[in-house]
C-alpha positions as CSV (number, residue, x, y, z in Angstrom):
1,M,39.0,-64.8,28.4
2,K,39.0,-61.0,27.9
3,A,38.5,-60.4,31.6
4,H,41.6,-62.5,32.3
5,I,43.7,-60.4,29.9
6,Q,42.5,-57.1,31.5
7,L,43.2,-58.4,35.0
8,L,46.7,-59.5,33.9
9,L,47.3,-56.1,32.3
10,A,46.1,-54.3,35.5
11,L,48.4,-56.4,37.7
12,L,51.4,-55.9,35.4
13,L,50.8,-52.1,35.4
14,S,50.4,-52.0,39.2
15,F,53.7,-53.8,39.7
16,S,55.6,-51.8,37.1
17,L,54.6,-48.4,38.5
18,T,55.5,-47.3,42.0
19,S,52.9,-45.6,44.1
20,C,55.0,-42.4,44.1
21,E,55.0,-42.2,40.3
22,V,51.2,-42.8,40.2
23,I,50.5,-40.1,42.8
24,G,52.9,-37.7,41.0
25,D,51.2,-38.3,37.6
26,I,47.8,-37.7,39.2
27,F,49.0,-34.5,40.8
28,K,50.5,-33.2,37.5
29,T,47.3,-34.0,35.7
30,G,45.3,-32.2,38.3
31,V,47.5,-29.1,38.2
32,W,47.2,-28.9,34.4
33,T,43.5,-29.4,34.5
34,G,43.2,-26.5,37.1
35,V,45.4,-24.2,34.9
36,I,43.3,-24.9,31.8
37,L,40.1,-24.3,33.7
38,V,41.3,-21.0,35.2
39,V,42.5,-19.7,31.8
40,G,39.2,-20.8,30.3
41,V,37.2,-18.9,33.0
42,V,39.3,-15.8,32.5
43,V,38.8,-15.8,28.8
44,V,35.0,-16.2,29.2
45,V,34.8,-13.4,31.7
46,I,36.8,-11.0,29.4
47,W,34.6,-12.0,26.4
48,L,31.4,-11.4,28.4
49,L,32.7,-8.0,29.6
50,A,33.6,-7.0,26.1
51,R,30.1,-8.0,24.9
52,V,28.4,-6.1,27.8
53,F,30.4,-2.9,27.5
54,G,30.4,-2.9,23.7
55,G,34.0,-3.7,22.9
56,G,34.7,-3.6,19.2
57,R,31.6,-1.6,18.1
58,R,32.1,0.7,15.2
């Protein structure tokens, strides 16, 4: 019974969203994921450089 409900829900969602909306949402999610990853890598590199070169030592 649960499988029928999931199938019905999937069909309802596939008919309610157009393909352009789905592709647009996937693209937006990908862009934000990329931005977050790039910012994270830059922060880690700056932190590592500060540790290596003794940033903040007294």
